[in-house]
mmCIF file of the N, C-alpha and C atoms, coordinates in Angstrom:
data_MODEL
# 
_entry.id   MODEL 
# 
loop_
_atom_site.group_PDB 
_atom_site.id 
_atom_site.type_symbol 
_atom_site.label_atom_id 
_atom_site.label_alt_id 
_atom_site.label_comp_id 
_atom_site.label_asym_id 
_atom_site.label_entity_id 
_atom_site.label_seq_id 
_atom_site.pdbx_PDB_ins_code 
_atom_site.Cartn_x 
_atom_site.Cartn_y 
_atom_site.Cartn_z 
_atom_site.occupancy 
_atom_site.B_iso_or_equiv 
_atom_site.pdbx_formal_charge 
_atom_site.auth_seq_id 
_atom_site.auth_comp_id 
_atom_site.auth_asym_id 
_atom_site.auth_atom_id 
_atom_site.pdbx_PDB_model_num 
ATOM 1   N N  . UNK A 1 1  ? 98.502  138.986 142.535 1.00 0.00 ? 1  UNK A N  1 
ATOM 2   C CA . UNK A 1 1  ? 99.368  139.080 143.683 1.00 0.00 ? 1  UNK A CA 1 
ATOM 3   C C  . UNK A 1 1  ? 99.076  137.879 144.561 1.00 0.00 ? 1  UNK A C  1 
ATOM 4   N N  . UNK A 1 2  ? 100.115 137.367 145.213 1.00 0.00 ? 2  UNK A N  1 
ATOM 5   C CA . UNK A 1 2  ? 99.893  136.200 146.031 1.00 0.00 ? 2  UNK A CA 1 
ATOM 6   C C  . UNK A 1 2  ? 100.890 136.042 147.164 1.00 0.00 ? 2  UNK A C  1 
ATOM 7   N N  . UNK A 1 3  ? 100.510 135.218 148.110 1.00 0.00 ? 3  UNK A N  1 
ATOM 8   C CA . UNK A 1 3  ? 101.346 134.905 149.273 1.00 0.00 ? 3  UNK A CA 1 
ATOM 9   C C  . UNK A 1 3  ? 101.179 133.433 149.617 1.00 0.00 ? 3  UNK A C  1 
ATOM 10  N N  . UNK A 1 4  ? 102.152 132.931 150.331 1.00 0.00 ? 4  UNK A N  1 
ATOM 11  C CA . UNK A 1 4  ? 102.093 131.545 150.776 1.00 0.00 ? 4  UNK A CA 1 
ATOM 12  C C  . UNK A 1 4  ? 101.191 131.376 151.978 1.00 0.00 ? 4  UNK A C  1 
ATOM 13  N N  . UNK A 1 5  ? 100.732 130.156 152.165 1.00 0.00 ? 5  UNK A N  1 
ATOM 14  C CA . UNK A 1 5  ? 99.835  129.859 153.286 1.00 0.00 ? 5  UNK A CA 1 
ATOM 15  C C  . UNK A 1 5  ? 100.513 130.060 154.637 1.00 0.00 ? 5  UNK A C  1 
ATOM 16  N N  . UNK A 1 6  ? 101.832 129.996 154.668 1.00 0.00 ? 6  UNK A N  1 
ATOM 17  C CA . UNK A 1 6  ? 102.567 130.192 155.913 1.00 0.00 ? 6  UNK A CA 1 
ATOM 18  C C  . UNK A 1 6  ? 103.023 131.646 156.093 1.00 0.00 ? 6  UNK A C  1 
ATOM 19  N N  . UNK A 1 7  ? 102.554 132.541 155.228 1.00 0.00 ? 7  UNK A N  1 
ATOM 20  C CA . UNK A 1 7  ? 102.985 133.945 155.263 1.00 0.00 ? 7  UNK A CA 1 
ATOM 21  C C  . UNK A 1 7  ? 102.066 134.864 156.056 1.00 0.00 ? 7  UNK A C  1 
ATOM 22  N N  . UNK A 1 8  ? 100.956 134.350 156.521 1.00 0.00 ? 8  UNK A N  1 
ATOM 23  C CA . UNK A 1 8  ? 99.946  135.212 157.144 1.00 0.00 ? 8  UNK A CA 1 
ATOM 24  C C  . UNK A 1 8  ? 100.461 135.965 158.366 1.00 0.00 ? 8  UNK A C  1 
ATOM 25  N N  . UNK A 1 9  ? 101.457 135.449 159.040 1.00 0.00 ? 9  UNK A N  1 
ATOM 26  C CA . UNK A 1 9  ? 101.991 136.123 160.230 1.00 0.00 ? 9  UNK A CA 1 
ATOM 27  C C  . UNK A 1 9  ? 103.077 137.144 159.891 1.00 0.00 ? 9  UNK A C  1 
ATOM 28  N N  . UNK A 1 10 ? 103.525 137.168 158.650 1.00 0.00 ? 10 UNK A N  1 
ATOM 29  C CA . UNK A 1 10 ? 104.583 138.108 158.255 1.00 0.00 ? 10 UNK A CA 1 
ATOM 30  C C  . UNK A 1 10 ? 104.020 139.512 158.075 1.00 0.00 ? 10 UNK A C  1 
ATOM 31  N N  . UNK A 1 11 ? 104.828 140.505 158.346 1.00 0.00 ? 11 UNK A N  1 
ATOM 32  C CA . UNK A 1 11 ? 104.376 141.897 158.184 1.00 0.00 ? 11 UNK A CA 1 
ATOM 33  C C  . UNK A 1 11 ? 104.081 142.215 156.723 1.00 0.00 ? 11 UNK A C  1 
ATOM 34  N N  . UNK A 1 12 ? 104.720 141.532 155.809 1.00 0.00 ? 12 UNK A N  1 
ATOM 35  C CA . UNK A 1 12 ? 104.492 141.794 154.384 1.00 0.00 ? 12 UNK A CA 1 
ATOM 36  C C  . UNK A 1 12 ? 103.155 141.249 153.887 1.00 0.00 ? 12 UNK A C  1 
ATOM 37  N N  . UNK A 1 13 ? 102.543 140.370 154.642 1.00 0.00 ? 13 UNK A N  1 
ATOM 38  C CA . UNK A 1 13 ? 101.260 139.804 154.211 1.00 0.00 ? 13 UNK A CA 1 
ATOM 39  C C  . UNK A 1 13 ? 100.197 140.888 154.101 1.00 0.00 ? 13 UNK A C  1 
ATOM 40  N N  . UNK A 1 14 ? 100.013 141.636 155.164 1.00 0.00 ? 14 UNK A N  1 
ATOM 41  C CA . UNK A 1 14 ? 98.979  142.682 155.154 1.00 0.00 ? 14 UNK A CA 1 
ATOM 42  C C  . UNK A 1 14 ? 99.288  143.751 154.108 1.00 0.00 ? 14 UNK A C  1 
ATOM 43  N N  . UNK A 1 15 ? 100.556 144.061 153.925 1.00 0.00 ? 15 UNK A N  1 
ATOM 44  C CA . UNK A 1 15 ? 100.961 145.023 152.903 1.00 0.00 ? 15 UNK A CA 1 
ATOM 45  C C  . UNK A 1 15 ? 100.551 144.521 151.519 1.00 0.00 ? 15 UNK A C  1 
ATOM 46  N N  . UNK A 1 16 ? 100.772 143.254 151.269 1.00 0.00 ? 16 UNK A N  1 
ATOM 47  C CA . UNK A 1 16 ? 100.415 142.667 149.973 1.00 0.00 ? 16 UNK A CA 1 
ATOM 48  C C  . UNK A 1 16 ? 98.911  142.671 149.747 1.00 0.00 ? 16 UNK A C  1 
ATOM 49  N N  . UNK A 1 17 ? 98.156  142.337 150.787 1.00 0.00 ? 17 UNK A N  1 
ATOM 50  C CA . UNK A 1 17 ? 96.698  142.356 150.684 1.00 0.00 ? 17 UNK A CA 1 
ATOM 51  C C  . UNK A 1 17 ? 96.212  143.769 150.373 1.00 0.00 ? 17 UNK A C  1 
ATOM 52  N N  . UNK A 1 18 ? 96.731  144.744 151.077 1.00 0.00 ? 18 UNK A N  1 
ATOM 53  C CA . UNK A 1 18 ? 96.330  146.138 150.878 1.00 0.00 ? 18 UNK A CA 1 
ATOM 54  C C  . UNK A 1 18 ? 96.689  146.624 149.482 1.00 0.00 ? 18 UNK A C  1 
ATOM 55  N N  . UNK A 1 19 ? 97.880  146.290 149.011 1.00 0.00 ? 19 UNK A N  1 
ATOM 56  C CA . UNK A 1 19 ? 98.294  146.704 147.674 1.00 0.00 ? 19 UNK A CA 1 
ATOM 57  C C  . UNK A 1 19 ? 97.376  146.105 146.617 1.00 0.00 ? 19 UNK A C  1 
ATOM 58  N N  . UNK A 1 20 ? 97.065  144.836 146.740 1.00 0.00 ? 20 UNK A N  1 
ATOM 59  C CA . UNK A 1 20 ? 96.154  144.194 145.784 1.00 0.00 ? 20 UNK A CA 1 
ATOM 60  C C  . UNK A 1 20 ? 94.793  144.878 145.788 1.00 0.00 ? 20 UNK A C  1 
ATOM 61  N N  . UNK A 1 21 ? 94.287  145.181 146.975 1.00 0.00 ? 21 UNK A N  1 
ATOM 62  C CA . UNK A 1 21 ? 92.994  145.868 147.079 1.00 0.00 ? 21 UNK A CA 1 
ATOM 63  C C  . UNK A 1 21 ? 93.033  147.223 146.392 1.00 0.00 ? 21 UNK A C  1 
ATOM 64  N N  . UNK A 1 22 ? 94.065  147.988 146.638 1.00 0.00 ? 22 UNK A N  1 
ATOM 65  C CA . UNK A 1 22 ? 94.175  149.341 146.059 1.00 0.00 ? 22 UNK A CA 1 
ATOM 66  C C  . UNK A 1 22 ? 94.368  149.316 144.547 1.00 0.00 ? 22 UNK A C  1 
ATOM 67  N N  . UNK A 1 23 ? 94.997  148.251 144.052 1.00 0.00 ? 23 UNK A N  1 
ATOM 68  C CA . UNK A 1 23 ? 95.185  148.124 142.611 1.00 0.00 ? 23 UNK A CA 1 
ATOM 69  C C  . UNK A 1 23 ? 94.001  147.463 141.931 1.00 0.00 ? 23 UNK A C  1 
ATOM 70  N N  . UNK A 1 24 ? 93.069  146.940 142.727 1.00 0.00 ? 24 UNK A N  1 
ATOM 71  C CA . UNK A 1 24 ? 91.933  146.223 142.173 1.00 0.00 ? 24 UNK A CA 1 
ATOM 72  C C  . UNK A 1 24 ? 92.347  144.889 141.585 1.00 0.00 ? 24 UNK A C  1 
ATOM 73  N N  . UNK A 1 25 ? 93.418  144.325 142.126 1.00 0.00 ? 25 UNK A N  1 
ATOM 74  C CA . UNK A 1 25 ? 93.956  143.064 141.631 1.00 0.00 ? 25 UNK A CA 1 
ATOM 75  C C  . UNK A 1 25 ? 93.476  141.897 142.487 1.00 0.00 ? 25 UNK A C  1 
ATOM 76  N N  . UNK A 1 26 ? 93.470  140.743 141.878 1.00 0.00 ? 26 UNK A N  1 
ATOM 77  C CA . UNK A 1 26 ? 93.137  139.529 142.619 1.00 0.00 ? 26 UNK A CA 1 
ATOM 78  C C  . UNK A 1 26 ? 94.269  139.209 143.593 1.00 0.00 ? 26 UNK A C  1 
ATOM 79  N N  . UNK A 1 27 ? 93.924  138.551 144.695 1.00 0.00 ? 27 UNK A N  1 
ATOM 80  C CA . UNK A 1 27 ? 94.918  138.160 145.685 1.00 0.00 ? 27 UNK A CA 1 
ATOM 81  C C  . UNK A 1 27 ? 94.743  136.688 146.002 1.00 0.00 ? 27 UNK A C  1 
ATOM 82  N N  . UNK A 1 28 ? 95.824  135.938 145.911 1.00 0.00 ? 28 UNK A N  1 
ATOM 83  C CA . UNK A 1 28 ? 95.829  134.506 146.180 1.00 0.00 ? 28 UNK A CA 1 
ATOM 84  C C  . UNK A 1 28 ? 96.682  134.277 147.415 1.00 0.00 ? 28 UNK A C  1 
ATOM 85  N N  . UNK A 1 29 ? 96.132  133.620 148.423 1.00 0.00 ? 29 UNK A N  1 
ATOM 86  C CA . UNK A 1 29 ? 96.915  133.398 149.646 1.00 0.00 ? 29 UNK A CA 1 
ATOM 87  C C  . UNK A 1 29 ? 97.000  131.920 150.028 1.00 0.00 ? 29 UNK A C  1 
ATOM 88  N N  . UNK A 1 30 ? 96.896  131.067 149.027 1.00 0.00 ? 30 UNK A N  1 
ATOM 89  C CA . UNK A 1 30 ? 96.982  129.646 149.327 1.00 0.00 ? 30 UNK A CA 1 
ATOM 90  C C  . UNK A 1 30 ? 98.120  128.951 148.577 1.00 0.00 ? 30 UNK A C  1 
ATOM 91  N N  . UNK A 1 31 ? 99.141  129.717 148.230 1.00 0.00 ? 31 UNK A N  1 
ATOM 92  C CA . UNK A 1 31 ? 100.317 129.116 147.595 1.00 0.00 ? 31 UNK A CA 1 
ATOM 93  C C  . UNK A 1 31 ? 101.151 128.406 148.663 1.00 0.00 ? 31 UNK A C  1 
ATOM 94  N N  . UNK A 1 32 ? 101.838 127.339 148.293 1.00 0.00 ? 32 UNK A N  1 
ATOM 95  C CA . UNK A 1 32 ? 102.628 126.589 149.279 1.00 0.00 ? 32 UNK A CA 1 
ATOM 96  C C  . UNK A 1 32 ? 103.766 127.418 149.880 1.00 0.00 ? 32 UNK A C  1 
ATOM 97  N N  . UNK A 1 33 ? 104.015 127.192 151.154 1.00 0.00 ? 33 UNK A N  1 
ATOM 98  C CA . UNK A 1 33 ? 105.173 127.785 151.805 1.00 0.00 ? 33 UNK A CA 1 
ATOM 99  C C  . UNK A 1 33 ? 104.951 129.149 152.403 1.00 0.00 ? 33 UNK A C  1 
ATOM 100 N N  . UNK A 1 34 ? 106.064 129.784 152.671 1.00 0.00 ? 34 UNK A N  1 
ATOM 101 C CA . UNK A 1 34 ? 106.069 131.122 153.268 1.00 0.00 ? 34 UNK A CA 1 
ATOM 102 C C  . UNK A 1 34 ? 106.541 132.106 152.202 1.00 0.00 ? 34 UNK A C  1 
ATOM 103 N N  . UNK A 1 35 ? 107.439 132.988 152.551 1.00 0.00 ? 35 UNK A N  1 
ATOM 104 C CA . UNK A 1 35 ? 107.920 134.028 151.636 1.00 0.00 ? 35 UNK A CA 1 
ATOM 105 C C  . UNK A 1 35 ? 108.672 133.442 150.446 1.00 0.00 ? 35 UNK A C  1 
ATOM 106 N N  . UNK A 1 36 ? 109.360 132.350 150.637 1.00 0.00 ? 36 UNK A N  1 
ATOM 107 C CA . UNK A 1 36 ? 110.120 131.732 149.549 1.00 0.00 ? 36 UNK A CA 1 
ATOM 108 C C  . UNK A 1 36 ? 109.579 130.343 149.225 1.00 0.00 ? 36 UNK A C  1 
ATOM 109 N N  . UNK A 1 37 ? 108.287 130.220 149.146 1.00 0.00 ? 37 UNK A N  1 
ATOM 110 C CA . UNK A 1 37 ? 107.668 128.940 148.850 1.00 0.00 ? 37 UNK A CA 1 
ATOM 111 C C  . UNK A 1 37 ? 108.120 128.354 147.530 1.00 0.00 ? 37 UNK A C  1 
ATOM 112 N N  . UNK A 1 38 ? 108.418 129.206 146.566 1.00 0.00 ? 38 UNK A N  1 
ATOM 113 C CA . UNK A 1 38 ? 108.882 128.727 145.270 1.00 0.00 ? 38 UNK A CA 1 
ATOM 114 C C  . UNK A 1 38 ? 110.258 128.069 145.365 1.00 0.00 ? 38 UNK A C  1 
ATOM 115 N N  . UNK A 1 39 ? 111.022 128.399 146.409 1.00 0.00 ? 39 UNK A N  1 
ATOM 116 C CA . UNK A 1 39 ? 112.333 127.783 146.635 1.00 0.00 ? 39 UNK A CA 1 
ATOM 117 C C  . UNK A 1 39 ? 112.185 126.549 147.528 1.00 0.00 ? 39 UNK A C  1 
ATOM 118 N N  . UNK A 1 40 ? 111.424 126.688 148.592 1.00 0.00 ? 40 UNK A N  1 
ATOM 119 C CA . UNK A 1 40 ? 111.268 125.611 149.578 1.00 0.00 ? 40 UNK A CA 1 
ATOM 120 C C  . UNK A 1 40 ? 110.376 124.470 149.101 1.00 0.00 ? 40 UNK A C  1 
ATOM 121 N N  . UNK A 1 41 ? 109.398 124.783 148.269 1.00 0.00 ? 41 UNK A N  1 
ATOM 122 C CA . UNK A 1 41 ? 108.425 123.790 147.769 1.00 0.00 ? 41 UNK A CA 1 
ATOM 123 C C  . UNK A 1 41 ? 108.216 123.988 146.263 1.00 0.00 ? 41 UNK A C  1 
ATOM 124 N N  . UNK A 1 42 ? 109.256 123.857 145.453 1.00 0.00 ? 42 UNK A N  1 
ATOM 125 C CA . UNK A 1 42 ? 109.157 124.219 144.035 1.00 0.00 ? 42 UNK A CA 1 
ATOM 126 C C  . UNK A 1 42 ? 108.098 123.447 143.251 1.00 0.00 ? 42 UNK A C  1 
ATOM 127 N N  . UNK A 1 43 ? 107.981 122.155 143.471 1.00 0.00 ? 43 UNK A N  1 
ATOM 128 C CA . UNK A 1 43 ? 107.007 121.370 142.711 1.00 0.00 ? 43 UNK A CA 1 
ATOM 129 C C  . UNK A 1 43 ? 105.588 121.751 143.082 1.00 0.00 ? 43 UNK A C  1 
ATOM 130 N N  . UNK A 1 44 ? 105.312 121.805 144.380 1.00 0.00 ? 44 UNK A N  1 
ATOM 131 C CA . UNK A 1 44 ? 103.969 122.165 144.841 1.00 0.00 ? 44 UNK A CA 1 
ATOM 132 C C  . UNK A 1 44 ? 103.616 123.595 144.439 1.00 0.00 ? 44 UNK A C  1 
ATOM 133 N N  . UNK A 1 45 ? 104.607 124.496 144.529 1.00 0.00 ? 45 UNK A N  1 
ATOM 134 C CA . UNK A 1 45 ? 104.378 125.892 144.160 1.00 0.00 ? 45 UNK A CA 1 
ATOM 135 C C  . UNK A 1 45 ? 104.037 125.992 142.675 1.00 0.00 ? 45 UNK A C  1 
ATOM 136 N N  . UNK A 1 46 ? 104.793 125.299 141.837 1.00 0.00 ? 46 UNK A N  1 
ATOM 137 C CA . UNK A 1 46 ? 104.539 125.331 140.395 1.00 0.00 ? 46 UNK A CA 1 
ATOM 138 C C  . UNK A 1 46 ? 103.148 124.803 140.068 1.00 0.00 ? 46 UNK A C  1 
ATOM 139 N N  . UNK A 1 47 ? 102.752 123.727 140.716 1.00 0.00 ? 47 UNK A N  1 
ATOM 140 C CA . UNK A 1 47 ? 101.417 123.164 140.480 1.00 0.00 ? 47 UNK A CA 1 
ATOM 141 C C  . UNK A 1 47 ? 100.324 124.154 140.880 1.00 0.00 ? 47 UNK A C  1 
ATOM 142 N N  . UNK A 1 48 ? 100.486 124.789 142.043 1.00 0.00 ? 48 UNK A N  1 
ATOM 143 C CA . UNK A 1 48 ? 99.497  125.762 142.514 1.00 0.00 ? 48 UNK A CA 1 
ATOM 144 C C  . UNK A 1 48 ? 99.453  126.980 141.605 1.00 0.00 ? 48 UNK A C  1 
ATOM 145 N N  . UNK A 1 49 ? 100.613 127.420 141.136 1.00 0.00 ? 49 UNK A N  1 
ATOM 146 C CA . UNK A 1 49 ? 100.680 128.584 140.256 1.00 0.00 ? 49 UNK A CA 1 
ATOM 147 C C  . UNK A 1 49 ? 99.999  128.290 138.919 1.00 0.00 ? 49 UNK A C  1 
ATOM 148 N N  . UNK A 1 50 ? 100.171 127.104 138.405 1.00 0.00 ? 50 UNK A N  1 
ATOM 149 C CA . UNK A 1 50 ? 99.490  126.722 137.170 1.00 0.00 ? 50 UNK A CA 1 
ATOM 150 C C  . UNK A 1 50 ? 97.971  126.843 137.321 1.00 0.00 ? 50 UNK A C  1 
ATOM 151 N N  . UNK A 1 51 ? 97.465  126.409 138.459 1.00 0.00 ? 51 UNK A N  1 
ATOM 152 C CA . UNK A 1 51 ? 96.015  126.497 138.706 1.00 0.00 ? 51 UNK A CA 1 
ATOM 153 C C  . UNK A 1 51 ? 95.576  127.959 138.740 1.00 0.00 ? 51 UNK A C  1 
ATOM 154 N N  . UNK A 1 52 ? 96.343  128.796 139.419 1.00 0.00 ? 52 UNK A N  1 
ATOM 155 C CA . UNK A 1 52 ? 95.995  130.217 139.547 1.00 0.00 ? 52 UNK A CA 1 
ATOM 156 C C  . UNK A 1 52 ? 96.009  130.906 138.183 1.00 0.00 ? 52 UNK A C  1 
ATOM 157 N N  . UNK A 1 53 ? 96.961  130.565 137.351 1.00 0.00 ? 53 UNK A N  1 
ATOM 158 C CA . UNK A 1 53 ? 97.104  131.240 136.053 1.00 0.00 ? 53 UNK A CA 1 
ATOM 159 C C  . UNK A 1 53 ? 96.111  130.757 134.998 1.00 0.00 ? 53 UNK A C  1 
ATOM 160 N N  . UNK A 1 54 ? 95.426  129.668 135.264 1.00 0.00 ? 54 UNK A N  1 
ATOM 161 C CA . UNK A 1 54 ? 94.420  129.176 134.290 1.00 0.00 ? 54 UNK A CA 1 
ATOM 162 C C  . UNK A 1 54 ? 93.212  130.028 134.270 1.00 0.00 ? 54 UNK A C  1 
# 
C-alpha cells in the first residue's frame, strides 16, 4: 500500500496507513505527487514504483 509524498494532509492518508497496519502490509509514503501522482508525475512515479517492487 502506498501514498504520495504530498498526500499526508489528505483524510485518506491516515485511512491508508491504518488499513496497511491492520492487514500487516508494508506501507510506502514516498511516492511522487499526491492522490494522482501516477497521472501528474508519471515518469517519476514509475521509477519510484520500480524501486518499491524490487
